[in-house]
N, C-alpha and C positions, 0 to 999 in steps of 0.2 A: 575275930572277924576275918572272913576269907578275902580273897582278891576281888577287885572290882574291875569293870571295863576300863576305868580311868587308869588303874594300876598297869593294866596290860598296854594301854596306849603309851604310857611313860616308858615302859620296858621296850616297846617297839622303837620309840624315838631314840632311846639310848643305844640300842644294840644293832639296829638295821644296817648301818654302814659297815660295821665289822663283820656282820653275817654275810654281807654282799661281797666278801672276798672271793667267792666262787659260786657257780650256779647251784651245785648240789647242797652246799652249806646254806645258801639263802633259802632254798625251797624247804629244807628241813626246819629252818627257823619259822617260816610261814606256817607250816603244818603245826608246829608246837603252839604258836600264837592262836591259831584257829581252834585247836583242840581245847585250849584253856578257855577261850571265849565260849565255846560250846558248853563246857562244864558249868560256867557261871550261869549261862542262859537256862540250862536244864535244871539247875538247883533252884533258880528263881521260879520257873514254871511249876516244878514239883511242889514248892512251898505253897503255891496258890491253887493248883489244880489237882494235886496228888500225883501218884506214879503213872507212867505211860500205860495206856489201856491195851497196848499190843507191842510185841517185839518190833524193832524198827532199825533202819540204818540212815545215818546222815552222811550224804555223799557230796563230793566236790565235782564240779564240771569246769569246762573252759581251760584256761592256762593252769589253774590250780589242780584240776582233774588230771592234766597231763604232767604235773610236777614241773611246770615251765614258767612260773611267775617271775616277774621282774621285781625291782625294789618297791614300786607302787603297783597296786593291783585292785581291780574291782571285785565284786562278789559274783560267784556262780555256784549255786549249790541246791540240793534238793533233799527230800525225805521220802523213803519208801517204807511202808509198814505192812505187817501181816495181820490184818484184822478187817472187820467190816467197816462200812462207810461212816458209821456213827463215830468212829475213832478219829476221823479226819479233823474235826474241830479242835481237838487237843493238839494234834501235830501242827496245825496251822498256827496255833498260838505259840508253840515252841519255835516254829520257823520264823515267825515275826520277831520273837525275842532274839533269836540268833542273828537275824538281819540287822536289827537295831544295835545289838552289841558289837557286831563286826564293824558297823559304821563308826561307832565311837572309837574303837581300837585303831581304825585307820584304813579300812577297806571300803571304798565307795560303793554305794548301792548300785546294782546293775541297772543300766538304762533300759534294757530289754526285759527287766523283771524276772530274770532267770534266777530265782531265789525260792527257798522253801516257804516263804511267806505268801507265795502265789499258788493258788490251788492247782495250776497246771503242773507244778513241780513238787507237789506234796500229795501223794496218792498211795492207795493200797497196791499190793502186787497185782491183784486181778485187774484193778482199774488201769494201772500203767500198761499192762499187757494189751488191754483193749485199746488204749491210747496209741500204742505202737502200731497195732493193726490199722487203726483209723488213719494215722499219719501216712503209712505206706500205701494204703488204698487210695488216699487222695493224691499223694505224690506231687503236691504243689511245691513251689520254691520254699515257702515258709514251713510246711510240714516236714519236708526233708531236712531242712535246717534244724528244726527241733529234734528230729531223730538223730542227727549227727551230734548235736550238743549233748544229748543224753548219753551217747556212746563214748564221749571223751570224759569218762567219769571213773571215780574210785571212791570206795568207802573210807571215810575218815574215822567215824565212830559207829559201832553197831554191827549188824549181821551182814557180812560180805556176800553170803550166799543169795540174799534178796536181790542185789544188783546183778549178780551173775544170771539169775533166772530171767531177768528182763533182757539181758543181752542175748541169751540163747533164744528167746522169743523172736528178737529181731533177726538173728542169723537164720533161723528156720524160715521166716517169712521171705527173706532175700533169696534163699536157696530154692524156694518154691516158685519164685517169680524173678528169674535172672535179669529181665528187662529193667528192673529197678536200678541195677548197677549203672546203666547208661544214663538214667535220670539223675542219679547221684553225681556222676561225672559232670553232667551238664550244670548241676548246682554249684560245682566248684570251678567251673570253666573260666570264669572271668578272673584274670590275673592282671593286676595293675602293672603296666610296662615301666620298668625302672631304668633300662639302658637303651639309648637311641641307636639308630643305624650306624652312626659314626663312633660308637663306643662311649658316648657322653652320658652321664647320669641325668635322668629326667625328673626334675623336681615337681612337687605338687603345685597346682594352680588354684586350689580351693582357698577361700578366705581363712586366714589364721594359720595357714600351712605353707604359704608361698615360699619357695626356696628350700623346702624340706623334702626329705624322703620319708614316706610312712613305712617304717621298717616292718611293721606287723603285716600290712596288706601286700607290700611289694616284695619283701624278702622272705618272710617267715611262713606265710600261708601256703605257698607251693609245696614246701616240705611236709607240713602238717597234713594238708589235704591229700597228698599222694599216699602217705602212710596210713591215713584213716581209711581210704577207700580199699586199699589192699588188705587191711585188717578186717574189713567187712567181708571181703571175698573169701578169706581164709579162716574166718571165725575166731579171730584173735581178740580176747577180752581186754587185754591190758590197754590203758589209755595213754601212757607215756610214749611220745614219738620215738625216743631212743630205744625203749623196750620193744616197740613195734619193729624197728629196724632189726634188732637181734632176733626176734621171733619169726620174721619173714624172710631173712636172708637166704635160707636154704631153698625155699620155694621160689624166690626171685633173686638169683645171684647178682643181678645188676645193681641191687640196692647197696651192696658192700662198698661201692665207690663213693656213696653219698653220705653214709653215716658220719664220717669224720667231718664233712662239710657242715652238717647240722650241728654237731657239737661245737665246732668253731663259731658258728652263728650265735649260739646261746651265750658263749663267753664274750664274743665281740660286742653284742648289744648290751650285755651287762656292764662291760667296761666303759662303753660310751655313754650309757644312760644311768649310771650309778648315782649321779647327783641330781637327777630330774626332780623338779619341784612340784609337778602335778601329774596326775594320771594321764592326762591328754599328752603332755610333753614326753612321757616315757616312751611313746611310740614314734616320735619325730626326730629325725637326724638333720641338723642344719648342714647342708652340703658345704657351704663356705667355711665352716669350722673344721672340716675334716682335713687331715694331712693327705698328701699325695698317696702315701702307702695305704692309708685307711680307705681312700676312694677306690684304689685298685682292689683291695680285699672285698669291699662292698660289691663292686661290679662282678667279681668272680662268684660271690655267694648268690647274687641275683641270677646270673646265667646258669649256675649249677642247679638252682631250684627250679628254674623254668625247664631245663633239660630233664630233670627228674619227673616233673609233671607230664611232659610230653611222652617220655618212655612208659610211664605208668598207664597213660591212656592207651597207648599202642598195645601193650601187653594185655590189658583188660579187654580190648576190642577183639583180640584173638581168642580169648577164653570165653567170652559171653556169646551164647547162641543168638543168631540174628533172628 
């Protein structure tokens, strides 16, 4: 008898803390867990529905797509297949089985339903291309958000070329309508202020978060959003923020001073949130529990992220035709 989701859950519980010794080690462990979950799901669906009706790729998005997960993570994934629309029912069943399996293993269901069990994230290549065009034609806050989510992606299992074809479709559309870059910048514009006028950390006031800093929204997003928009501009397909730094540093030399900050941020949040008990808490830092040195480091990372986003906006405004 092969492995079960429950077996993988036990393995995760036993190994996650030792895997969390470093950022790269932890994310390699998440990849292995998710691959094995996928294999169990695929075997189950094939036993009931037969072999896949078309070639396909199962891909990760969000922090998993960027290879930037923490100890606890929710699900962000999709399926793209090369076949007609009659194949979608099969792949939706596979996507549903994957989502349910990952939930058992320890990955929370995505609140926004960015999962292969959702028809929006389980489409043929042709259908996805039409979807990308529709998203960019509408250019609303939500459609541009969906477009950005899709581009922070990488194939975990299957045909890598299928996802590349979708990304090239998006790059081509952006190149033909450069005004969309300004809309995308506007979409990322809101950055939660983390440091006050007098250099003090500004805690959350929302219920359940009072006295905390939301590290994802306040510290992390300015780096991720800056590198994503520059990757759009230069047609860079890689999803990892660190890989985007490397790929973009020749075109934008100012980035070189920020790559080390981002790597420090990844290790800093892992060290502080390694023992988090829930997915919600993995993003919250209790200011009162931070040492003086940790507070100083946090302030610097917040300021550097905000500087990076400001510089990115300035550079793009110079490059985009008015």
